[in-house]
Backbone as CSV, one residue per row, in Angstrom:
resi,resn,N_x,N_y,N_z,CA_x,CA_y,CA_z,C_x,C_y,C_z
1,MET,-15.787,-0.989,37.374,-15.067,-1.562,38.514,-15.592,-2.956,38.495
2,ALA,-14.742,-3.912,38.281,-15.179,-5.311,38.470,-15.161,-5.608,39.935
3,LEU,-16.275,-6.324,40.290,-16.399,-6.593,41.691,-16.054,-8.165,41.960
4,ASP,-14.863,-8.241,42.615,-14.584,-9.635,43.110,-14.848,-9.744,44.605
5,SER,-14.697,-10.760,45.097,-15.109,-11.050,46.703,-14.437,-10.028,47.553
6,ARG,-13.229,-9.630,47.313,-12.449,-8.774,48.197,-13.132,-7.264,48.137
7,LYS,-13.367,-6.852,46.912,-14.042,-5.464,46.863,-15.353,-5.521,47.227
8,ALA,-16.204,-6.725,47.077,-17.549,-6.710,47.623,-17.525,-6.706,49.149
9,GLY,-16.530,-7.340,49.739,-16.432,-7.285,51.209,-16.139,-5.976,51.722
10,LEU,-15.207,-5.169,51.029,-14.939,-3.905,51.329,-16.211,-2.928,51.390
11,LEU,-16.967,-3.112,50.294,-18.153,-2.230,50.128,-19.213,-2.493,51.271
12,ASP,-19.289,-3.932,51.691,-20.270,-4.198,52.699,-19.978,-3.553,53.977
13,ARG,-18.650,-3.211,54.295,-18.210,-2.641,55.474,-18.421,-1.064,55.480
14,MET,-18.634,-0.534,54.250,-18.598,0.803,54.198,-20.079,1.406,54.345
15,SER,-20.153,2.635,54.741,-21.503,3.273,54.904,-22.103,3.429,53.491
16,PRO,-23.352,3.516,53.339,-23.989,3.733,52.131,-23.474,4.929,51.274
17,ASP,-23.213,6.018,52.119,-22.679,7.213,51.509,-21.244,6.971,50.750
18,SER,-20.472,6.169,51.523,-19.087,5.890,51.021,-19.214,4.984,49.735
19,GLN,-20.166,4.041,49.824,-20.422,3.087,48.606,-20.799,3.966,47.478
20,ASN,-21.814,4.877,47.629,-22.134,5.725,46.548,-21.065,6.518,45.987
21,ALA,-20.202,7.016,46.885,-19.071,7.886,46.368,-18.166,7.065,45.565
22,LEU,-17.733,5.893,45.939,-16.898,4.981,45.190,-17.478,4.667,43.880
23,LEU,-18.839,4.238,43.954,-19.588,3.766,42.785,-19.613,5.004,41.717
24,GLY,-19.782,6.210,42.239,-19.857,7.285,41.329,-18.514,7.739,40.743
25,GLN,-17.358,7.548,41.510,-16.026,7.773,40.963,-15.998,6.637,39.832
26,GLU,-16.200,5.435,40.079,-16.019,4.392,39.038,-16.927,4.624,37.807
27,LEU,-18.182,5.225,37.949,-18.977,5.478,36.881,-18.369,6.631,36.057
28,MET,-17.725,7.559,36.687,-17.134,8.734,35.998,-15.871,8.128,35.175
29,ARG,-15.197,7.229,35.650,-14.066,6.699,34.920,-14.596,5.790,33.631
30,LEU,-15.649,5.078,33.972,-16.257,4.456,32.883,-16.784,5.417,31.819
31,TRP,-17.334,6.406,32.176,-17.858,7.471,31.195,-16.752,8.064,30.443
32,GLU,-15.697,8.377,31.065,-14.531,8.931,30.396,-13.909,7.841,29.343
33,GLY,-13.899,6.665,29.744,-13.515,5.517,28.900,-14.429,5.532,27.582
34,LEU,-15.698,5.623,27.825,-16.674,5.522,26.780,-16.542,6.640,25.727
35,GLU,-16.295,7.870,26.405,-16.022,9.036,25.492,-14.768,8.881,24.711
36,ASN,-13.680,8.240,25.284,-12.430,7.984,24.461,-12.734,7.069,23.359
37,ILE,-13.537,6.046,23.712,-13.938,4.982,22.687,-14.746,5.675,21.570
38,GLU,-15.750,6.511,21.833,-16.435,7.165,20.825,-15.575,8.121,20.036
39,ALA,-14.658,8.716,20.614,-13.719,9.646,19.865,-12.916,8.844,18.854
40,SER,-12.381,7.590,19.374,-11.831,6.825,18.428,-12.593,6.283,17.191
41,VAL,-13.716,5.931,17.526,-14.682,5.496,16.483,-14.975,6.532,15.476
42,ALA,-15.093,7.806,15.959,-15.369,8.941,15.095,-14.125,9.168,14.209
43,MET,-12.910,9.045,14.748,-11.722,9.255,14.025,-11.580,8.202,12.883
44,ILE,-11.949,6.934,13.156,-11.906,5.786,12.221,-12.979,6.070,11.125
45,LYS,-14.079,6.525,11.482,-15.163,6.732,10.486,-14.721,7.991,9.577
46,SER,-13.987,8.988,10.180,-13.532,10.112,9.290,-12.583,9.696,8.265
47,THR,-11.699,8.654,8.560,-10.715,8.158,7.672,-11.401,7.294,6.595
48,GLU,-12.426,6.589,6.974,-13.217,5.812,6.093,-13.955,6.692,4.994
49,THR,-14.311,7.803,5.429,-14.998,8.769,4.488,-14.059,9.799,3.833
50,SER,-12.674,9.523,4.083,-11.709,10.530,3.474,-11.605,10.335,1.985
51,GLY,-12.178,9.186,1.487,-12.066,9.012,0.043,-10.894,8.141,-0.383
52,GLN,-10.106,7.770,0.475,-8.930,6.827,0.199,-9.452,5.395,-0.063
53,GLU,-8.953,4.834,-1.179,-9.247,3.413,-1.350,-7.997,2.706,-1.771
54,PHE,-7.776,1.610,-1.063,-6.474,0.960,-1.359,-6.661,0.032,-2.528
55,PHE,-5.420,-0.275,-3.218,-5.510,-1.182,-4.299,-4.220,-2.074,-4.287
56,SER,-4.368,-3.175,-4.975,-3.219,-4.008,-5.186,-3.492,-4.705,-6.551
57,LYS,-2.662,-4.467,-7.554,-2.815,-4.977,-8.936,-1.597,-5.735,-9.428
58,THR,-1.904,-6.722,-10.130,-0.807,-7.584,-10.752,-0.993,-7.753,-12.126
59,ALA,0.149,-7.762,-12.837,0.259,-7.922,-14.385,1.425,-8.734,-14.584
60,ARG,1.463,-9.224,-15.871,2.588,-9.955,-16.413,3.166,-9.284,-17.652
61,ILE,4.530,-9.226,-17.652,5.106,-8.719,-18.805,6.064,-9.697,-19.455
62,GLY,6.201,-9.698,-20.667,7.130,-10.681,-21.415,8.446,-9.908,-21.816
63,ALA,9.430,-10.796,-21.819,10.825,-10.239,-22.179,10.899,-9.793,-23.615
64,LEU,10.286,-10.607,-24.602,10.281,-10.393,-26.034,9.561,-9.057,-26.337
65,SER,8.670,-8.638,-25.597,7.759,-7.445,-25.877,7.846,-6.490,-24.701
66,ALA,8.999,-6.476,-24.082,9.176,-5.548,-22.863,8.948,-4.065,-23.160
67,ALA,9.217,-3.604,-24.404,9.068,-2.237,-24.847,7.590,-1.831,-24.845
68,THR,6.679,-2.824,-24.958,5.288,-2.450,-24.990,4.714,-2.331,-23.615
69,ARG,4.071,-1.198,-23.451,3.548,-0.856,-22.052,2.416,-1.805,-21.742
70,ILE,2.546,-2.429,-20.497,1.574,-3.422,-19.957,0.887,-2.544,-18.855
71,GLN,-0.393,-2.637,-18.882,-1.148,-1.894,-17.784,-1.134,-2.741,-16.484
72,VAL,-0.591,-2.231,-15.429,-0.850,-2.873,-14.164,-2.124,-2.308,-13.427
73,MET,-2.421,-1.081,-13.520,-3.680,-0.499,-13.177,-4.129,0.209,-14.191
74,PRO,-5.190,-0.201,-14.897,-5.697,0.541,-16.112,-6.369,1.779,-15.733
75,GLU,-6.469,2.744,-16.607,-6.997,3.913,-16.323,-8.586,3.843,-16.195
76,ILE,-9.036,2.793,-16.879,-10.628,2.629,-16.949,-11.043,2.210,-15.442
77,GLU,-10.145,1.714,-14.632,-10.513,1.262,-13.303,-10.473,2.376,-12.238
78,ILE,-9.931,3.625,-12.683,-9.687,4.679,-11.867,-11.015,5.680,-11.837
79,PRO,-11.745,5.922,-10.673,-12.889,6.759,-10.787,-12.431,8.199,-11.144
80,SER,-13.340,8.910,-11.745,-13.103,10.239,-12.131,-12.585,11.117,-11.157
81,GLY,-11.482,11.829,-11.361,-11.034,12.807,-10.284,-10.075,12.192,-9.383
82,LYS,-9.856,10.920,-9.400,-8.851,10.201,-8.377,-7.569,10.107,-8.933
83,THR,-6.550,10.040,-7.970,-5.178,10.050,-8.308,-4.584,8.835,-7.597
84,LEU,-3.785,8.032,-8.253,-3.137,6.907,-7.618,-1.877,7.209,-6.894
85,TYR,-1.550,6.700,-5.832,-0.350,6.876,-5.097,0.275,5.513,-4.804
86,PRO,1.098,5.032,-5.486,1.733,3.642,-5.218,2.620,3.787,-3.938
87,LEU,2.511,2.912,-3.090,3.256,2.672,-1.824,4.354,1.619,-1.912
88,GLY,4.194,0.647,-2.878,5.169,-0.318,-2.901,4.940,-1.309,-4.224
89,PHE,5.856,-2.202,-4.544,5.821,-2.940,-5.624,6.746,-4.251,-5.343
90,CYS,6.453,-5.254,-6.095,7.337,-6.488,-6.071,7.253,-7.091,-7.457
91,LEU,8.347,-7.613,-7.847,8.498,-8.300,-9.308,9.220,-9.626,-9.036
92,LEU,8.788,-10.671,-9.747,9.305,-11.951,-9.548,9.215,-12.731,-10.925
93,LEU,10.261,-13.246,-11.392,10.345,-14.037,-12.607,9.521,-15.282,-12.472
94,ASP,8.610,-15.540,-13.400,7.849,-16.766,-13.419,8.462,-17.883,-14.177
95,GLY,9.521,-18.346,-13.755,10.253,-19.373,-14.456,11.783,-19.362,-14.151
96,GLU,12.553,-20.002,-15.020,14.015,-20.241,-14.673,14.871,-19.548,-15.767
97,THR,14.220,-18.781,-16.716,15.036,-18.117,-17.778,15.208,-16.557,-17.452
98,ALA,16.355,-16.178,-17.242,16.682,-14.726,-16.964,16.370,-14.023,-18.121
99,TRP,16.088,-12.530,-18.078,16.030,-11.727,-19.094,17.414,-11.454,-19.698
100,ALA,17.614,-11.568,-20.978,18.983,-11.311,-21.569,18.863,-11.012,-22.953
101,GLY,19.927,-10.291,-23.563,20.025,-9.940,-24.907,19.121,-8.866,-25.279
102,GLY,19.019,-8.572,-26.600,18.157,-7.500,-27.139,18.733,-6.083,-26.796
103,THR,17.803,-5.162,-27.001,18.069,-3.809,-26.707,17.700,-3.359,-25.315
104,GLY,16.993,-4.149,-24.548,16.517,-3.717,-23.213,17.634,-3.578,-22.294
105,THR,17.650,-2.547,-21.445,18.576,-2.421,-20.315,17.878,-2.143,-18.911
106,VAL,16.766,-1.668,-18.985,15.977,-1.277,-17.709,14.440,-1.589,-17.861
107,LEU,13.864,-1.557,-16.816,12.402,-1.800,-16.785,11.825,-0.587,-15.952
108,TYR,10.777,0.020,-16.472,10.126,1.175,-15.622,8.767,0.768,-15.114
109,ILE,8.430,1.282,-13.880,7.112,1.405,-13.363,6.808,2.855,-13.424
110,ALA,5.705,3.253,-14.164,5.458,4.590,-14.333,3.921,4.886,-14.447
111,ASP,3.538,6.006,-14.494,2.159,6.278,-14.791,1.859,5.991,-16.262
112,SER,0.613,6.011,-16.583,0.207,5.563,-17.960,0.289,6.659,-18.947
113,GLY,0.681,7.900,-18.602,0.836,8.918,-19.530,1.831,8.575,-20.647
114,THR,1.591,9.078,-21.894,2.438,8.688,-23.034,3.882,9.089,-22.855
115,ASP,4.255,10.249,-22.190,5.577,10.653,-22.004,6.061,10.069,-20.646
116,LEU,7.342,9.799,-20.463,7.892,9.202,-19.404,8.377,10.197,-18.341
117,ILE,7.433,10.981,-17.874,7.687,12.062,-16.957,7.441,11.477,-15.516
118,TYR,6.347,10.851,-15.253,5.982,10.322,-13.936,6.425,8.908,-13.716
119,ARG,7.719,8.754,-13.444,8.222,7.407,-13.220,8.276,7.136,-11.703
120,PHE,8.007,5.853,-11.311,8.108,5.549,-9.932,9.410,4.731,-9.577
121,ALA,9.776,3.849,-10.568,10.969,3.069,-10.267,11.661,2.737,-11.617
122,THR,12.880,2.543,-11.553,13.651,2.166,-12.748,14.467,0.893,-12.029
123,ILE,14.304,-0.257,-12.872,14.848,-1.531,-12.482,15.874,-1.989,-13.473
124,GLU,17.109,-2.177,-13.063,18.163,-2.623,-13.911,17.826,-4.059,-14.421
125,ALA,18.124,-4.316,-15.688,17.877,-5.527,-16.281,18.726,-6.762,-15.596
126,ALA,19.813,-6.399,-14.970,20.648,-7.434,-14.410,19.882,-8.080,-13.233
127,LEU,18.872,-7.488,-12.722,18.053,-7.983,-11.536,17.021,-9.031,-11.983
128,LEU,16.750,-8.981,-13.266,15.630,-9.868,-13.801,16.183,-11.403,-13.880
129,LEU,16.396,-12.038,-12.778,16.941,-13.347,-12.610,15.914,-14.266,-11.977
130,PRO,16.054,-15.577,-12.218,15.216,-16.446,-11.502,15.306,-16.377,-10.006
131,GLY,14.304,-16.492,-9.277,14.392,-16.408,-7.715,14.675,-15.138,-7.116
132,ASN,14.844,-14.105,-7.905,15.292,-12.814,-7.377,14.011,-11.888,-7.148
133,TYR,13.623,-11.728,-5.905,12.492,-11.004,-5.432,12.829,-9.532,-5.417
134,ILE,12.191,-8.767,-6.424,12.542,-7.458,-6.502,11.501,-6.543,-5.909
135,SER,12.050,-5.699,-4.942,11.208,-4.836,-4.192,11.925,-3.321,-4.146
136,PRO,11.327,-2.413,-3.665,11.937,-0.989,-3.533,13.239,-0.965,-2.916
137,THR,13.544,-1.871,-1.999,14.684,-1.797,-1.202,15.962,-2.487,-1.774
138,LEU,15.726,-3.195,-2.953,16.703,-3.974,-3.514,17.751,-3.121,-4.200
139,GLU,19.091,-3.449,-4.072,20.142,-2.627,-4.677,19.923,-2.858,-6.273
140,GLY,19.966,-1.729,-7.039,19.666,-1.865,-8.436,18.416,-1.340,-8.806
141,VAL,17.561,-1.048,-7.867,16.240,-0.453,-8.019,16.451,1.095,-7.689
142,THR,16.106,1.941,-8.705,16.193,3.426,-8.468,14.739,3.866,-8.220
143,LEU,14.564,4.497,-7.068,13.284,4.979,-6.763,13.200,6.499,-7.197
144,GLU,12.255,6.778,-7.996,12.097,8.192,-8.470,11.391,9.093,-7.587
145,ALA,11.392,10.366,-7.811,10.842,11.248,-6.894,9.332,11.090,-6.626
146,GLU,8.733,10.629,-7.807,7.183,10.476,-7.729,6.877,9.408,-6.704
147,PHE,7.769,8.336,-6.634,7.511,7.441,-5.517,8.011,7.810,-4.142
148,GLY,9.211,8.236,-4.170,9.847,8.624,-2.759,9.219,9.758,-2.179
149,MET,8.633,10.639,-2.891,7.930,11.881,-2.301,6.488,11.797,-2.254
150,SER,5.977,10.498,-2.664,4.616,10.309,-2.702,3.734,11.300,-3.498
151,LEU,4.221,11.715,-4.692,3.593,12.633,-5.570,2.442,11.911,-6.398
152,GLY,2.591,10.679,-6.576,1.547,9.831,-7.266,1.505,10.107,-8.717
153,CYS,0.528,9.522,-9.342,0.341,9.693,-10.676,-0.328,11.083,-11.181
154,ARG,-0.482,11.306,-12.294,-1.247,12.371,-12.886,-2.579,11.992,-12.695
155,ALA,-3.587,12.999,-12.384,-5.094,12.614,-12.191,-5.572,11.780,-13.299
156,GLY,-6.224,10.643,-13.002,-6.921,9.744,-13.883,-5.966,8.792,-14.608
157,LYS,-4.612,8.870,-14.423,-3.698,8.077,-15.087,-3.480,6.723,-14.233
158,GLY,-3.318,5.703,-15.009,-2.958,4.368,-14.336,-1.544,4.202,-14.144
159,ILE,-1.122,2.989,-13.913,0.257,2.486,-13.707,0.661,1.488,-14.746
160,ASP,1.725,1.648,-15.475,2.312,0.728,-16.478,3.609,0.206,-16.027
161,VAL,3.997,-0.889,-16.717,5.250,-1.451,-16.646,5.744,-1.652,-17.977
162,PHE,7.022,-1.272,-18.277,7.604,-1.466,-19.601,9.156,-1.214,-19.606
163,GLY,9.814,-1.676,-20.687,11.119,-1.640,-20.741,11.572,-0.543,-21.772
164,ASP,12.973,-0.147,-21.785,13.510,0.658,-22.698,13.716,0.022,-24.045
165,GLY,13.614,-1.269,-23.987,13.698,-2.065,-25.359,13.340,-3.523,-25.056
166,ASN,13.235,-4.302,-26.055,12.838,-5.736,-25.912,14.173,-6.574,-25.566
167,PHE,13.916,-7.715,-24.994,14.968,-8.661,-24.698,14.842,-9.799,-25.637
168,GLU,15.890,-10.646,-25.752,15.882,-11.808,-26.798,15.319,-12.976,-26.027
169,SER,15.442,-13.055,-24.668,14.947,-14.206,-23.920,14.638,-13.881,-22.529
170,GLY,13.820,-14.819,-21.880,13.409,-14.484,-20.523,12.049,-14.996,-20.373
171,ASP,11.710,-15.580,-19.070,10.386,-15.905,-18.764,9.574,-14.692,-18.356
172,ASP,8.229,-14.825,-18.374,7.464,-13.674,-17.905,7.756,-13.188,-16.554
173,LEU,7.585,-11.931,-16.349,7.832,-11.310,-15.081,6.443,-10.905,-14.430
174,VAL,6.215,-11.219,-13.244,4.990,-10.995,-12.620,5.214,-9.710,-11.759
175,VAL,4.354,-8.686,-11.930,4.640,-7.334,-11.309,3.365,-7.038,-10.570
176,THR,3.556,-6.713,-9.317,2.433,-6.258,-8.321,2.818,-4.930,-7.815
177,VAL,1.804,-4.036,-8.027,1.984,-2.690,-7.477,0.756,-2.452,-6.494
178,TYR,1.090,-1.898,-5.296,0.040,-1.558,-4.321,0.192,-0.160,-3.890
179,GLY,-1.080,0.394,-3.348,-0.925,1.648,-2.909,-2.448,2.096,-2.596
180,TYR,-2.663,3.382,-2.768,-4.152,3.892,-2.488,-4.368,4.961,-3.636
181,MET,-5.754,5.224,-3.814,-6.180,6.141,-4.644,-7.016,7.256,-3.815
182,GLU,-6.980,8.466,-4.226,-7.643,9.491,-3.423,-8.165,10.615,-4.424
């Protein structure tokens, strides 16, 4: 209870018993507030110790070698027994030359397993244009079940980006993936 001059004046006119009763009520309210704060702090501490660790990793992939897997989050950086859960990504061409020609038609963001089972997103090559900010909500981006249902990678696997073929031209693509590991 903050005491301003008005409240102080009221307390002066009250009997000592009434003053004690009001102060007691205020102390009880403060005690309840303290208990709520302590409960909130305990909840925050429990999430800190839940083992979740957030990550944001960036890599570059070239159009001429798009079929070669590029590690966005290398397996070596994943602690033993942890699984990655990507929450989002963004791609942006670093230059003015769109990806064109060659055998490439799509770009994948997937876990680093050698087979293409755990895919997070498939991005159409037509989106790989200068100034086109590519995110999960852009039309032409297909979100796979592993991303949409938060299934994550296979345990211990990283995140790669690669194409279904190489392109004849195009500036490097900057790829950022973020999420958490647990």
